[in-house]
N, C-alpha and C positions, 0 to 999 in steps of 0.2 A: 766415108760412110754416109749413105743416104739417110737423112733424118726421117723419123717416123712422121706420118701425117699428123698435122695439128687437128684440133677439134673446133667445130663451129657451135657456139652456144648463143642462141638468140633470146632476147628478152622482149616479151609482148605484153600488151595491156592498154587500157584506156588512158586518157589524159590524166596527168597527175599521179600516176601509179608509183612513181619513184624509180623508174628504170635506170636512169643515168646514175643516181646515187648508188644503187645496188651493183651496177656494172663496175663502178670504180672500186667498190669494196671487194668484190669477187676477184677483180684483176689484181689487187694488192695481195690477196691471199695466194693466188696462183703463182705470182712472181716470187713470193716468199718461199714457195715450194720448189723453185728452180725452173719454172716454165717460162718460155717466151710468150708474151701476151700482147695483142693489139686490141684496143678499144675503138669501136667505130659506130656508125649510126646510119639509119635510112629514114627518108631519102638523104643521101650524102655519103661522106666517107672518102670521096676523091674530089679533085678540083671541079671536074665537070658535073659530078652528081650534086655537089654543094650549090652550084649555080641553079640547077633544076630545083633543089630544095627551096630556095628562096621564092620561086614562083608558086610552089605548092602551099607553103605554110604561112604566107603573108597575104594581106588583102582581105576582101570581104568573102563571106561564105559562098556567095554565088559566082565567084570569079571563074570557076571551072565546074563542069558537070563531072559525074563519076567516071565516065568513059575517058575524058581528057585527063583526069587525074591518073587513071590506070596507065595510059600511054606515057605520061611524064614519069611516073614512078618506075615503070619498067625500063625506060631509057636510062634513068639514073642507076637502077639496080644492075643493068647490064655492064655499065662502066665500072661500078663498084666491085662486082664479082670478078671481072676480067683483070682489073688493075690492082686490086688490093686483096680481096678475100681469097681467091683461088691461089695466087702466088704465096700468100702467107701460110695457108694450110699446107701447101706443097713443101714449104721450108720448115715445117714442124711447129709453126707458131699457132697458138690457140687464139681464136678470134671471138671476141665478145661483141655482139651487135645489138644495138638498140633498134628494134623492129626489123622484120624481114618479110618474107612472103605471106605469113599468116596475117599480118596487118593489112595487106592488100585484100585478102579474102574477107576479113572482118569489115573493113571500112568501105571499100569500093564494091566488093562482091555481095555481101549480105546487107549491111546498112545502106549502101548506095544502090542496091538493086540490080547489079550487073549479072549476078549469078556465079556459081562456082566454076562452071565450064569456061567462061570467058577468062576468068582469073587464072585458071590452070594453064590455058593455052598461052597467055601472055607471059606468065612466069616461067614456063618451060623454055621460051626463047631467051628470057632475061638471065636465067640461072644456069643454062646448060645442064639442068637436072640436079644441081647442087642443092642439098637439103641439110638442115641443121642436125647435129648429133644430139642436141638436147635443146628444148625450148622451155623457158620458164615464163609462165603466164602470171603476171602480177595482177591480182584481182582486187578491185576496189569499187565500192558504190560510185556510180558516175557523178553524183552531186558532190560527194566528198572529194573525189579526184579533181573535179573542175575547180573546187574551192582551193585546193592545193596549188593547182596550175596557175590560177589567177594571182596567187601570192608571189609567184616567181617573176611576174612582169615580163618585159621583153616584147619583141615584135612578132614572134612566131605564134600567133594566136588564132589563125584562121579556123582551124578545126575546133577550137574551144568555143567558137561562136555558133556551131551547129546546135540544133535544138536537143532537148533532153531525150526525146524519143530516139534520135539517131544514136546518141551515146549509150542508151540502154540496149539498143540492137547490137552495137559493137561489143559491149560486155558479154552479152549472151552468145554472140558468134565465137568469141575467144573460148568461152566455157565449152561450147559444142565442139570446137576443134580439139580441145584437150581431151574431152571425153572420147572422141573418135580415134585419137592416137595416144593412148596412155603410155606406150613404150617410149615415146619421144617427149611428151609434154608433162610438165608438173605445174599444177595450180598452187600459187602461194598467196596467202591472205595478206595483201599489201596494206591493210588498215592497221596492222600490228606495228609496234615500235620498230624503227629501222634496224636496231641490233638483232631483234628477233627474226625479222625478215632475212637479214644477212646470214644468220645461223641456219635457217631452214634452207636457204639457197646453197650454202656450202655443203650441207649434209646431202642435198639432192645431187650435187655434182659428184661428190664422193661415191654415192650409191650408183649412179648411172655411168660415170666415166672414170672412176677410180682415182680422182685427184681433188685438190682443194683442201 
């Protein structure tokens, strides 16, 4: 019997919004309900895409301009979709992804100034038209999110060093995307305790996709 198609749930939001924590919690709940689940991230998720990730998220803020970031991200996304996301969905697996095309629109398109048209064209090539079934936008004040992110340490701090105006523009871009596509996007107040955020996310998945 051919398995039913899996679902693609993407998690979006600014730095320090808690996406990785909430992906792990949702994945555990979905697995407990009997679903096959894979957790992944962008840029990254495959060996080639992870190599590109290192170029993007380390080093100083001026290492790349927005256009170069777009090309690198979409190269990584193309590999990620072809090698991991599309095969998993075809096999009936649910895919939970930390960032996807909306992040490219918010970061490079809006905050980076490239515009929506350029992002749409590049993403069309990278994704073959694949779109999320549900997008959870974890919303948090940029300063609070950056404070959280700084506590985590590590080397992947390039985007954290961008100025506060950039991060404010990213936040507004995500809110505008969600407002424009309410059937796909749910905005979650990520400043709440993690347990509360997880409960809201689980309820949203049940409402939109009938599971979790």
